Structure formats: C-alpha cells, structure tokens
N, C-alpha and C positions, 0 to 999 in steps of 0.2 A: 249108760251110754254118755259119753262126754260131748259137750257142745263146744266146738272149737272157736265159736265167735267170741268167747270170753277169755281166750288165751291172751294175756297181756305181755308175754315175753316175745319181743320183736326181733328174733334172730333171722336167719335166712328162710324166707317163705318157701314152701314146697312148690315145685313147677316154675320157679323164677330163676333166671340165670344168676350165677354168683360172680362177684368180682373179688379180686384179691388186693387187699390193702395192707402191705407189710405182713403177710401171713394171717390176716384176719379176713374171713370171708363174710360177705354181707349181701343182702338182696337188693332189688331195685328200689326199695322204699327208703332210700338214704335220707336221713334228717339233715336239713340244711340251715338251721337257725343258729344263733350265737349263744354261747354260754360263757361264764367267767370262772376262772380258777380261784378258789377260796382257800386252798391248801396245796402247796407245791406238789406237782406230779413229778416223781423221780423215776429214773430208769428202773424197770422191773418192780416198781412199788406204786401202789395207787395213791392218788391225792383226792381232792374233793373239788367239785364244780357246783355252781348254782345255775340251775336250768329248769325251765318250766315251773317256776315258783317253788322249787324243791332243791335240797342239797343232795348230791349223788356222789358215789365213789367214781373215780375216773382213772383210766390208764391212757398213756400216749400210744397212738398207732405206730409211731416211729421209734418208740422206746427211748425217748429223749426227755430231758428235764424241761418242764414248763412251769415257770414261776407264778406265784400268787399274783392276781390282777390281770393276767393275760387273757385276752379273748380267745376262745377256742370254738371249733366247729365240731359238734357231736356227730360221729360217723355211724355208730351202731351201739345198741345196748344188748348186753348179755346178763340176764338176771338183774341185779341192782347196780351194775357197773357200766358206765358209758366208756367207749373207746373214742378218744378225741384227737383232733389235729389242731395245732396252733394256727390261728387265723393269720394269713399272710399280711394283711393290712396292719394288724396289731404289731407284728415284728418290725415293719417299716416305720411305724410311728414311734416305737420305743427306741429304735436305733438313732433317730434324728435328735 
C-alpha cells in the first residue's frame, strides 16, 4: 500500500478546484515566492531558475522569453520543472 503523505510531486491536488494559467492547470496551493532565472527561458524551451536553494528546470507559463537575471514567480511544479511567470515589478525596474 502506498502512503500518499510522501508524494512530493505538487501537481493539482485531488478534490481541489483547478485554475487555468495559459493552458496549465494548478491547484489552490500556488507558490508565491520569488526565484531568479539563471539560464534564459525561451519559448517552448526550458531554462533554469534558482529557487529554494536549488537550481531547477523552468518553463514560462506565457510561453515567452525570460532573460537571465529576471525575477520570476514560480506558479506550479510538474516533476522537476517549475512553470514560472515574470515578476511584474522586475519588468518595471528593468525598463527604467
């Protein structure tokens, strides 16, 4: 018998409503801290982020280019890949 308390893959939990973020569904336990891009995230290609003291694969939820050094908000994790959105404040500061 499998004990589900030890499942570390944080996809959409059962019995929780799902939300749609650009075709990616996720549960109500959305992560809301900041990470940093350490290798460009390109459309349809993963990059790398530094988050929770670890480097992770990352894809853009909007399927856009996010350059190295940009602050991003991790939205959900699927396996060892985070789906991220560029932080709005980071874009405002970089444009100035």
